[in-house]
Structure formats: structure tokens, C-alpha cells
C-alpha positions in Angstrom: -103.6 39.9 158.7 -101.2 36.7 158.4 -99.1 36.3 155.1 -99.3 33.4 153.1 -96.9 31.9 150.7 -99.1 32.7 147.4 -98.3 34.5 144.3 -100.2 34.9 141.3 -99.0 34.8 137.6 -101.5 36.0 134.9 -99.8 33.2 132.8 -103.4 32.3 130.8 -104.2 36.0 129.7 -100.6 36.1 128.7 -100.5 32.7 127.0 -103.9 33.9 125.2 -102.3 37.1 123.8 -99.3 35.2 122.7 -101.3 32.6 120.5 -104.2 34.9 119.5 -102.2 36.5 116.3 -101.5 33.0 114.8 -104.9 31.9 115.2 -105.8 35.0 113.3 -103.1 34.7 110.6 -103.1 30.9 109.7 -105.2 30.2 106.9 -107.7 26.7 107.6 -108.6 27.0 110.9 -107.2 24.2 113.8 -110.2 23.5 115.4 -108.1 22.1 118.1 -106.7 25.1 118.5 -110.1 26.8 118.5 -111.3 24.5 121.2 -108.2 24.6 123.7 -108.4 28.2 123.2 -112.1 28.6 124.4 -111.3 26.0 127.0 -108.7 28.3 128.6 -110.5 31.5 128.2 -113.5 30.0 130.1 -111.0 29.6 133.2 -110.3 33.2 133.6 -111.3 35.4 136.2 -113.0 39.1 136.6 -109.6 40.4 136.1 -109.4 39.1 132.2 -112.6 40.2 131.6 -112.0 42.4 128.2 -109.5 39.3 127.4 -112.9 37.2 127.6 -114.5 39.6 125.1 -112.0 39.7 122.7 -112.1 36.1 122.5 -115.9 36.2 122.0 -115.4 38.8 119.0 -112.6 36.2 117.5 -114.9 33.1 117.7 -117.7 35.0 116.3 -115.2 35.9 113.0 -114.5 32.0 112.8 -118.0 30.7 112.5 -118.5 33.8 110.1 -115.9 32.5 108.0 -117.7 29.0 107.8 -114.7 27.0 108.5 -116.2 26.0 112.4 -119.8 25.8 113.2 -119.1 25.1 116.6 -117.4 28.3 117.2 -121.4 30.1 116.9 -121.7 28.0 120.3 -118.4 28.9 121.8 -118.8 32.7 121.1 -122.2 32.7 122.2 -121.0 31.4 125.4 -118.2 33.6 126.3 -120.5 36.7 125.3 -122.3 35.2 128.3 -119.6 34.9 130.6 -118.3 38.6 129.7 -121.6 40.1 130.5 -121.8 38.0 133.6 -118.3 39.5 134.8 -119.8 42.6 134.3 -122.7 41.9 136.6 -124.8 42.6 133.7 -127.0 39.7 134.3 -129.9 39.9 132.0 -127.6 40.2 128.7 -125.5 37.2 129.9 -128.6 34.7 130.4 -129.6 36.2 126.9 -126.2 34.9 125.7 -126.4 31.6 127.2 -129.6 30.8 126.3 -128.8 31.6 122.8 -125.7 29.4 123.1 -128.2 26.7 124.5 -130.5 27.0 121.3 -127.6 26.9 119.2 -126.1 23.7 120.7 -129.6 21.9 120.2 -129.5 22.9 116.2 -126.3 21.4 116.0 -127.0 18.4 118.3 -124.4 18.8 120.5 -125.0 17.2 123.7 -121.9 18.5 125.6 -122.1 22.0 124.8 -126.2 21.8 125.7 -124.7 20.7 129.3 -122.4 23.3 129.4 -124.8 26.1 128.5 -127.3 24.9 131.0 -124.5 24.9 133.5 -123.8 28.4 132.8 -127.4 29.0 133.3 -127.5 27.6 136.5 -124.3 29.4 138.0 -126.2 32.6 137.3 -129.1 32.0 138.6 -127.6 30.4 141.8 -124.5 33.4 142.6 -126.2 36.1 140.9 -129.9 36.1 141.1 -130.3 34.0 144.1 -132.9 31.7 142.6 -131.5 28.3 143.7 -134.9 26.3 142.6 -134.4 27.8 139.2 -130.8 26.5 139.0 -132.1 22.9 140.7 -133.9 22.5 137.5 -131.4 23.5 135.2 -128.8 21.1 136.9 -131.4 17.9 136.7 -131.3 18.8 133.1 -127.8 18.5 133.0 -127.4 15.2 134.8 -129.9 13.6 132.3 -127.9 15.0 129.5 -124.4 13.9 130.8 -126.1 10.4 131.4 -126.5 10.3 127.8 -123.2 11.1 127.0 -121.8 8.5 129.2 -118.9 10.5 130.2 -117.5 10.0 134.1 -116.1 13.5 134.5 -119.5 15.4 133.1 -121.6 13.0 135.5 -119.4 14.0 138.4 -119.6 17.4 137.6 -123.4 17.3 137.8 -123.5 15.4 141.2 -121.2 17.9 142.6 -123.8 20.7 141.3 -126.6 19.0 142.4 -125.3 18.5 145.7 -124.3 22.1 146.1 -128.1 23.2 145.2 -129.6 20.7 147.4 -127.4 22.3 150.6 -128.4 25.5 149.4 -132.0 24.7 149.5 -131.8 22.7 152.8 -132.4 19.5 151.9 -129.4 18.1 153.6 -130.2 14.3 153.4 -130.7 14.7 149.7 -127.3 16.1 149.1 -125.4 14.0 151.1 -127.1 11.1 148.9 -126.4 12.9 145.5 -122.3 14.0 146.5 -122.2 10.1 147.8 -123.2 9.1 144.2 -120.5 11.7 142.6 -117.7 10.0 145.2 -118.7 7.0 143.9 -118.0 8.1 140.4 -115.3 10.0 141.2 -113.2 8.2 143.2 -111.9 5.9 140.7 -110.8 8.9 138.8 -109.1 10.6 141.5 -106.9 7.3 142.2 -106.2 7.2 138.4 -105.0 10.9 138.7 -107.5 11.7 136.1 -109.6 14.0 138.5 -109.2 16.4 141.4 -112.3 16.2 143.9 -111.9 19.6 145.5 -115.5 20.9 144.2 -116.7 17.5 145.5 -115.3 18.2 149.2 -116.2 21.6 149.6 -119.9 20.4 148.8 -119.7 17.5 151.4 -117.9 19.8 153.8 -120.9 22.4 153.7 -123.3 19.6 153.9 -121.7 18.6 157.7 -121.4 22.3 158.0 -125.1 22.5 157.6 -125.6 19.4 160.0 -123.4 21.5 162.9 -120.7 18.9 162.4 -118.3 21.6 162.3 -114.9 19.5 163.2 -115.9 17.1 160.2 -116.3 20.1 157.8 -113.0 21.3 158.5 -111.2 18.3 157.4 -112.9 18.4 154.0 -111.9 22.6 154.1 -108.6 22.5 155.1 -107.4 19.8 152.9 -108.6 21.8 149.9 -107.3 24.8 151.4 -103.7 23.2 152.1 -104.0 21.7 148.3 -105.0 25.4 146.6 -102.5 27.1 148.6 -99.2 25.6 147.2 -100.7 26.2 143.7 -99.7 29.2 141.4 -102.0 28.9 138.8 -104.4 31.8 138.2 -107.6 30.2 138.3 -106.4 28.6 142.1 -107.0 32.1 143.3 -110.7 32.1 143.2 -110.6 28.0 144.7 -108.3 29.6 147.5 -110.9 32.3 148.0 -113.7 29.7 148.3 -111.4 27.7 150.9 -110.7 30.6 153.0 -114.6 31.5 153.0 -115.4 28.1 154.2 -112.6 27.8 156.9 -113.9 31.5 158.2 -117.6 30.6 158.2 -117.1 27.1 160.0 -114.7 28.3 162.7 -116.9 31.5 163.6 -119.8 29.0 164.1 -117.6 26.9 166.2 -117.6 29.7 168.5 -114.4 29.2 170.2 -111.9 30.0 167.6 -112.2 33.4 166.8 -108.5 34.2 166.2 -108.7 31.2 163.4 -111.9 32.8 161.9 -110.5 36.3 161.7 -107.2 34.9 159.9 -109.4 33.2 157.2 -112.0 36.1 156.9 -109.0 38.7 156.3 -107.8 36.3 153.6 -110.9 35.8 151.8 -111.6 39.4 151.7 -107.9 40.0 150.5 -108.0 37.3 147.7 -111.8 38.7 146.6 -109.9 42.2 146.4 -106.8 40.8 144.3 -109.9 39.3 142.0 -111.7 42.4 141.8 -114.8 40.3 142.5 -117.9 42.4 143.8 -119.7 39.2 144.4 -116.8 37.6 146.1 -116.0 41.0 148.5 -119.9 40.9 149.2 -119.5 37.0 150.8 -116.5 38.1 152.7 -117.7 41.2 154.2 -120.6 39.0 155.3 -118.6 36.6 157.4 -116.6 39.7 158.6 -119.8 41.4 160.0 -121.0 38.0 161.8 -117.5 37.4 163.1 -117.6 40.9 164.8 -120.7 40.7 166.2 -119.7 37.4 167.8 -116.8 39.6 169.3 -119.2 42.1 170.5 -117.4 45.0 167.9 -121.0 46.1 167.0 -119.8 49.1 165.2 -117.5 47.6 163.0 -120.2 44.6 162.4 -122.4 47.6 161.3 -120.0 48.7 158.6 -119.1 45.5 157.5 -123.0 44.6 157.0 -123.3 48.1 155.4 -120.7 47.1 153.0 -122.1 43.9 152.0 -125.5 44.8 151.7 -124.8 47.8 149.3 -122.6 45.2 147.4 -125.2 42.7 147.5 -128.1 44.7 146.8 -126.2 46.4 143.9 -125.8 43.1 141.8 -129.2 42.8 141.1 -132.2 45.0 140.9 -135.7 44.8 139.7 -135.2 46.3 136.6 -132.8 43.0 135.8 -135.5 40.7 137.0 -137.8 42.0 134.6 -135.5 41.9 131.4 -134.6 38.2 132.9 -138.0 37.3 132.9 -138.5 38.6 129.6 -136.1 36.6 128.0 -137.3 33.2 129.9 -140.5 34.1 128.4 -139.5 34.5 124.8 -136.9 31.5 125.2 -139.9 29.6 126.6 -142.5 31.0 123.5 -139.6 30.0 120.9 -140.2 26.3 122.2 -143.6 26.3 122.5 -143.2 27.9 118.8 -141.9 24.9 117.5 -144.1 22.8 119.2 -147.1 24.4 117.6 -145.6 24.2 114.2 -145.5 20.3 114.5 -148.9 20.1 116.1 -150.3 22.4 113.1 -148.4 20.1 110.3 -150.0 17.0 112.1 -153.1 18.2 112.1 -153.1 19.9 108.3 -152.1 15.9 107.5 -155.1 15.0 109.1 -157.5 17.2 107.8 -156.0 16.3 104.3 -156.5 13.1 104.9 -160.2 13.4 106.5 -161.1 15.7 103.3 -160.1 13.4 100.8 -162.0 10.5 102.7 -165.2 13.0 102.7 -164.6 13.7 98.9 -164.6 10.2 98.0 -167.8 9.2 99.8 -169.6 12.1 98.4 -168.4 11.0 94.8 -169.7 7.7 95.4 -173.0 8.6 97.1 -174.2 11.8 95.4 -174.7 13.5 91.8 -172.8 16.2 90.5 -175.7 18.8 91.8 -175.3 17.5 95.5 -171.6 17.6 94.7 -172.1 21.2 94.1 -174.1 22.2 96.7 -171.7 20.6 98.9 -168.8 22.4 97.7 -170.9 25.8 98.4 -171.6 24.8 102.3 -168.1 24.0 102.6 -166.6 27.3 101.3 -169.1 29.3 103.6 -168.2 26.8 106.6 -164.2 27.7 105.9 -165.4 31.3 105.7 -166.6 31.2 109.1 -164.3 29.0 110.5 -161.3 31.7 109.2 -163.0 34.4 110.9 -163.6 32.5 114.1 -159.9 31.8 114.2 -159.1 35.3 113.3 -160.8 36.5 116.6 -159.5 33.4 118.7 -155.9 34.5 117.7 -156.5 38.3 118.7 -157.8 37.2 122.1 -154.7 34.8 122.5 -152.6 37.9 122.1 -154.4 40.3 124.1 -154.4 37.4 126.9 -150.8 36.8 126.5 -149.9 40.5 126.7 -152.0 40.7 129.9 -150.4 37.3 131.4 -146.9 38.7 130.9 -148.0 42.2 132.6 -149.2 40.0 135.5 -145.9 38.2 135.8 -143.9 41.0 135.7 -146.1 42.8 138.7 -145.6 40.0 140.5 -141.9 39.6 139.9 -141.5 43.3 141.3 -143.8 43.0 144.2 -141.6 39.8 145.0 -138.2 42.0 145.0 -139.7 45.4 146.3 -142.1 43.4 149.2 -139.2 41.3 150.3 -136.7 43.9 150.9 -138.3 46.2 153.8 -138.8 42.8 155.4 -135.3 41.7 154.9 -134.0 45.2 156.3 -136.4 44.7 159.4 -135.3 41.8 159.9 -131.6 42.9 159.8 -132.5 45.4 162.6 -134.1 42.6 164.4 -131.1 40.2 164.4 -128.9 43.2 165.8 -131.1 44.5 168.3 -131.3 40.9 169.4 -127.5 40.3 169.5 -127.4 43.4 172.3 -130.6 41.5 174.3 -128.8 41.7 177.8 -129.3 45.5 177.9 -133.2 45.2 177.2 -136.0 44.6 179.8 -138.2 42.2 180.0 -140.8 44.4 178.1 -138.3 45.4 174.9 -137.8 41.8 174.7 -141.5 40.7 174.3 -141.8 43.6 171.8 -138.7 42.4 169.9 -140.0 39.0 169.8 -143.3 40.3 168.4 -141.5 42.2 165.7 -139.6 39.0 164.8 -143.0 37.1 164.4 -144.7 39.7 162.1 -141.4 39.7 159.8 -141.8 36.1 159.6 -145.5 36.2 159.2 -144.9 38.6 156.5 -142.6 37.0 154.6 -144.6 34.0 154.5 -147.3 35.6 153.6 -145.6 37.3 150.4 -144.6 33.6 149.7 -148.0 31.8 149.4 -149.5 34.6 147.8 -146.6 34.5 145.0 -147.2 30.5 145.5 -150.9 30.6 144.2 -150.5 33.1 141.7 -147.5 31.0 140.1 -149.6 28.1 140.2 -152.0 29.9 137.9 -149.0 30.1 135.2 -147.9 26.3 135.7 -143.9 27.8 136.2 -143.1 24.6 138.1 -142.2 21.7 135.9 -142.4 18.4 137.7 -139.2 16.2 138.2 -139.8 12.8 139.0 -137.5 11.1 141.0 -137.5 7.4 142.8 -137.6 8.2 146.1 -137.4 6.2 149.6 -140.8 7.7 151.3 -140.0 6.0 154.5 -136.4 8.1 154.7 -138.4 10.7 153.2 -141.2 10.9 155.8 -138.6 10.7 158.4 -137.0 13.6 157.4 -140.1 15.8 157.4 -141.0 14.4 160.8 -137.4 15.7 162.2 -138.1 19.1 160.6 -141.1 19.7 162.6 -140.2 18.0 165.6 -138.8 21.8 167.5 -142.3 23.2 166.3 -144.1 20.3 167.9 -141.8 20.3 171.0 -142.2 24.0 171.6 -146.3 22.8 172.2 -145.6 19.9 174.1 -147.0 17.5 171.1 -145.8 14.2 170.5 -145.0 13.5 166.8 -145.6 9.8 165.4 -144.5 8.4 162.2 -146.2 4.9 161.3 -144.2 3.7 158.4 -143.1 0.4 157.0 -139.9 -0.8 158.6 -138.9 -1.8 154.9 -137.7 0.8 152.0 -140.9 2.4 150.3 -139.7 3.1 146.8 -141.9 5.7 145.0 -141.7 7.9 142.0 -142.6 11.3 142.5 -141.7 14.9 142.5 -139.9 15.6 145.9 -140.1 19.0 146.2 -143.8 19.3 145.6 -144.5 16.3 147.9 -142.3 17.7 150.7 -144.2 21.2 150.5 -147.8 19.3 150.4 -146.8 17.2 153.8 -145.2 20.4 155.5 -148.5 22.3 155.0 -150.6 19.5 156.3 -148.3 18.9 159.2 -147.5 22.5 160.4 -151.6 22.9 160.4 -152.1 19.9 162.4 -149.5 20.9 165.3 -151.2 24.6 164.7 -154.6 23.3 165.6 -153.5 20.7 167.9 -153.4 21.7 171.8 -150.2 21.2 174.0 -149.7 18.0 175.5 -151.7 15.6 172.6 -150.2 13.8 169.6 -150.1 14.1 166.1 -149.5 11.1 163.5 -148.4 10.9 159.9 -148.8 7.4 158.3 -148.0 6.0 155.0 -149.2 2.4 153.6 -148.5 0.5 150.5 -151.6 0.1 148.3 -152.2 -2.0 145.1 -151.8 0.6 142.7 -151.3 3.5 145.3 -149.7 5.3 148.3 -152.0 6.6 151.3 -150.5 9.0 153.0 -152.6 10.2 156.3 -152.0 13.2 158.8 -154.0 12.8 162.0 -154.2 15.0 164.4 -156.3 15.3 168.4 -157.0 19.4 167.6 -159.8 21.4 167.7 -161.5 19.7 164.4 -163.7 21.4 162.0 -167.6 22.0 161.5 -169.1 19.6 158.9 -170.9 22.2 157.1 -167.2 24.0 156.3 -165.7 20.8 155.2 -166.6 21.4 151.3 -165.1 24.9 151.2 -162.0 23.6 153.0 -159.7 23.7 149.9 -161.1 26.9 148.3 -158.3 29.8 147.8 -158.2 32.1 150.5 -160.8 30.2 152.5 -160.8 30.3 156.3 -162.6 28.2 158.8 -164.0 29.2 162.1 -162.0 26.8 164.2 -158.8 29.0 165.8 -155.4 27.7 166.4 -154.5 26.8 169.7 -151.8 28.9 170.4 -153.1 32.4 168.7 -150.8 31.3 165.4 -151.4 33.4 162.2 -153.6 31.8 159.3 -153.8 32.9 155.8 -156.2 30.9 154.2 -153.8 30.0 151.5 -152.1 26.3 152.8 -155.1 23.9 152.4 -155.5 25.5 148.9 -151.6 25.1 147.8 -152.0 21.3 149.0 -154.9 20.6 147.0 -153.3 22.0 144.0 -149.7 20.0 144.6 -152.2 16.9 145.2 -153.8 17.4 141.8 -150.5 17.8 139.8 -148.9 14.8 141.5 -152.0 13.1 139.9 -153.6 12.4 143.6 -156.6 12.9 145.7 -156.9 14.7 149.0 -160.1 14.1 151.2 -160.6 15.4 155.2 -162.4 13.5 157.8 -163.2 15.9 161.0 -165.3 15.8 164.4 -165.3 19.0 166.1 -163.6 18.8 169.3 -161.9 15.5 168.5 -159.5 16.2 165.3 -159.2 15.7 161.9 -157.6 13.1 159.3 -156.2 14.4 155.9 -156.0 11.2 153.3 -153.8 11.7 150.5 -153.6 8.9 147.7 -151.1 9.1 144.9 -151.4 6.6 142.3 -148.1 4.7 141.3 
């Protein structure tokens, strides 16, 4: 591997060990010194994990002395960081949730944003749950806008851009990153801010668009900047730069030597940082590169190391523990809301009782009032008995619901793992496709199709079950429907082209802004457009049209497909319902898609209907209120 002029000095850990005795020994607590110490500790790498744990204890002692309440938030945050570096993600998330709750108690918006960012980072890098991370980053952006700090707002846009890239929402990612660039460029010109993370994510955006030369411009800019730095925190940044360069050169296909140089450097830096997650990512790139070079033995060795490290980071017990922590935290939030609601109900009941007694005292004699009191006491006793029964039933239902959710999490992981393994072997066999007979290639294609269908079926079943627990929180954004529809049509163009089907978009030329949840709206349109292509024969047409009405937006998906019998239309949106019409090219159908569409439409406060003529096609109409 080529040598690079880079040396590492563990200046931060050394400084902390020197300054710690003075902080412990002094009388009155210097809050500025405490805060600066915390800010230095959170930049330590995995090699400084023991130091992080030491300072988590120290911050806790400062809080117990009663001198600085904010030290409790610092302590909980550092404990979370400590266990994150120890790969104990359930405990890390537990402490981050505690830090978030404490920050809310103290009304500290800045620390709330920090705790949400820490949680999102764990869900992204370690738990492989980018959708959950997206929800947390959107909360961060809301809080940072309240703060009005350009640095914090810039960080939120950078994080959101990275998550949108990870979710494949490339156009949304670029829009968010450009907004971040608008905030960050003046700060960079004044020397107040580094835009390294922003440039990385913009480079990733162009990488996903397969504009590799443009992506390399951003990655190389960061690499050259981090290469000349000797700060310990720059080692992790340099690792990421090298990994991005290696991945991009690998995808270009004509720069194998450059790809190998940067891939070797990324592995060397990951080992230097003693980071299993970083070593896992480096081995993944090395495996892909070896396969492109035709060295399948080494590719398999690298892939084995990557798979061993990656699957060792998170197991099903960790997912179960984290799901329990999330449920406990959400239960505490619900408990607070219930207490407030009970207080309001109690006040209303008290007011109603006073009015009733006053009316009775004016209209009834003493005997009638006594009889009313006896009747009221009996009613209260019966109501108390009924309430106790309801409480017991709710507790039992809650336990059953938790068991169901835990089972769904286990099924999600355990069923996805064998399909992932089959997919990995499928990719390895396809890489050696030149040595296969036509019959073997056909069998290999069927294996790939069966794997994709199995993974899709698992995801859809889980989608239906999650809908019963209301796990998705609607996140409204002011979106341009014209641009949004164009991205959906572009996404399905390859599938339509394979069947020689023409896709048409009928939309106003001007921008058509609409407040909705882009994730839910996208899933609804993807299901409808996928079905239209699936049930339409080759050489025909599929239309998607958008129009604006007085107080609503109308979206229509029309095809020239096989149509639906009129007697089956009333049951079309029922869960697991399957119609007698068959896809034109033998595509699989689970009977879940339209049930998901109806559920999403209801969540968006809309209505969906279908008109169909057998043999001529169908029209699905979605009307969403503004």
C-alpha cells in the first residue's frame, strides 16, 4: 500500500488526563471548563472509549454535587457514546433517550437537538434503520430553526441530505444540501465553518447519479484538506475520504489502481482507529474491487470478513432490547399526556357536578336531594368497577401488543438474513456468468427473481402489520407535485421500457405546491404505478395526471390493461384480497398493495376510487384535501 504523509497524535486524551485533576480538585465548579471538557470528549474516537467512560462518571459527580444541572445531560450523553463505542447499542440508545428526556425537563433546546442527533447516528450507522433516523433529523431541524443558529441549521441540512441519499431520494437530497450550502457558504467565507460534511454528501449525491467525475471533485477536496491535518479527530474524516475515493474509482471501472490505493488506505485507517464498523465498510469495498479484478477467491475472503463484522454489530436480541426501550420512552410520553388529559377531565367533571348540584338544590326538596345522592353513589360504584375492568383489559392488550411487535422484529431480522445470503450467492454466481450455460443462466435469473419476491413479500406483510400499530408519524412538507411526479415516472421508466409500455405525465407546466408527507405519498403512487405496468400488456400506455381543484388535488393513474370485473371492485382494497385478473407478464401479486394504498390515503386525509372496464383498462383516482 502507498504511504501517506500522515501522523497521529493523541493530543485530546493527553490534555484531558492533565486537566482532569484540576477540575476535580477545585472548589466552585467552573461551568465553562466543564462544557469545554465535554465538547472535547465527544470528539474522541473508539480508541479513547475508556476515557469517555471516565468523564461520564465525572460529569455525573458534578451533577450530584448540585453545582451544575446541565452536567447530568452531559453525563447521560457520554454514557451513551461510551456504550456506542462498545457496540452495546441497546444501552447506548437507552442513555441517549435519557439525555433527551433530561434536556426536555431542563428546557434546553440545544441539548435536545444534540441527543436527537446522537440517536439518529446510531440508527443510521449501526442499526441500519435510516427511516427512523430521518424522523429524528427532521425533529432536529425544527429545534435548530427555533434556536436560529446557522451552524446548527447547517448540521441539520447536512444530516438530512445524507439520510435522503441513503434512502435513494436523490433529488430531495440535493435540494436539502443546496439549502445547507446557502447557510454554510457565508460562514465558510468568514472562516467560521468547515463544509467538509456538506461536500461529502454532495459528492455522494453525484455518486448516486453515476456522475463519478463530479463526485470525485468533492471527495478529493476533502481528502487533500484532511491529509495535511494532524488532529486525532481528522483520522476518522480521512478514513471516510479514502473510502469515498475508493468506492467512486471502483464504480468508474477504468481506475482500478487508484481504487486499490484508497481502499487499502481506508482499511489501514480503520485498523488504526480500532473501529469494527469502519473495518466492515472497508472490507465491503475491497470485496467489490477484487470481484471487478476477477480475483474471486480474495473477493470471497473480504466478503466473509465484511459479513462477519457487519452481522456481529447487531443481533436480534439487540433489536428486541431497543424496541423495548423505545416503547418505554413512548409510554412515558403517553403517560404525561394522559395525566394532563385526566386533569382536564377532572376539572370538567367537577364543574359539571357543581352545576348539577346547584340545579337540583333549586328544583328539589331535601328528600329528593338525598335520593339523588344515593343514586349517584351507586352509579359511581358501578363506574369504578367498570373502569377497573377496562384498566385490566387495556393492560392485557398492551402486553399482547408488545409481544406482537417483538415477534414482528424477530421475523423481520430472521427472515431477511437467509434471503440476504441467497442474494449474496446470486451476485457471486452472476459475476462468473461467462462460464454458465443458457439453462444455468435462466435458472440463476429465476433464483434472483424468487429472492426479490420473497424480500418484497416480507416487507409488505410488515408494512400491513405496522399500519395496525400506527408506527409512522406523518411528516408534512411543502412539496412541488410536478417535480415529485416526474421523479416517480423516472423511477418506473426502466420497468415500463422492459415491457415496451409508454409512460405519460399530464401535469401543469407551473409549479404546483402541496403540503403532504412525501414518503407516504410516494409509496402510494409507486404502488398504483407498479400495478398499472404489471397489468398492462406490451406496446400500450399508462398515464399519471395531476390537477388542482378548488380545495383539493386530484391524482389519476390510468392504464390500458386487462381491467377488473365489476363484481370484484367492492372488495378491491381489502387486505390480502386478490382479483381474478392476472398480470400480463407473469409478475407475482401478494394482494397487499392496494390495501396499503387505501391505508396511506386515509392517513393523508384523502379518498381513493377505481373505475374499470374489463379488457379496456382501469382508472384509480386519489383526491387529497389541501
